[in-house]
N, C-alpha and C positions, 0 to 999 in steps of 0.2 A: 131254582133251576136244576134240572136233572143233571146227574154227573156226566152223562155222555153228550151233553149239549155244549156247543162252543159258540161264543159270541164272535161275530165277524163284523168288519166294517167294509163297506163298499162305496165306490163312487158311482152314482147313478144319474142319468139325465132326467130331466123333467118328464120326458116321454116314458122312460122306464118306470118312474114313480106313478104316472098315470095308469100304466098297464097293471102295476101291482094293486093299486086302489080299485081298478075295475074288476080284477079277478077276485079280490077279497069281497067286494060288494056282491058280485055275481054269485059267488059260492057261499055267501052268508057266513064268512069267517073273518079272521084277522089277517093283516098283511104278512105276518111271519108264516102262517099256515099256507097262504096263497103262494108265497115264494117256494116253500117246501114242496108243495104239490106240483108246481110248474117245473121245478128241477127234476123231480122223480119222473114226471111224464116225459120230459125231454130225454132223460137217460133211457127210459124204456124204448122210445122210438129209435134212438141211436143204436142201442143194443140189437133191436130187431132188424134194422137195416144192415148192420154188420153181419148178421146171420143170413142175409139174403132176402129178407122180407121186403115187401113194398107197402107203403102207407098210402091207402086210397081213401078219397073223400067222395061220398055220394051226395050230390047236390039235390035240392028239392025237386028239380025237374027230372031226376033220375040219371043224369049224366055223371060220369065218374072222372075224377081228376087225380093224378098222382101227386102226393105231397113229397117234395124233395127234401130229405133230411141229410144234412152234411155234418 
């Protein structure tokens, strides 16, 4: 294990675990990397919203919806 890596313990629901498994399978990676990516993506969105950015999602039909990040 790398020197800057810390082991953590979390209490997660079955729903949380299913989400981690889904992301890992979807991304073709392991569960640790899936959680790391999810955390960094969430952090990115929060930081952007704090700067005044809006997160928009374009649906297949071309409509746009704002994703509310809290």
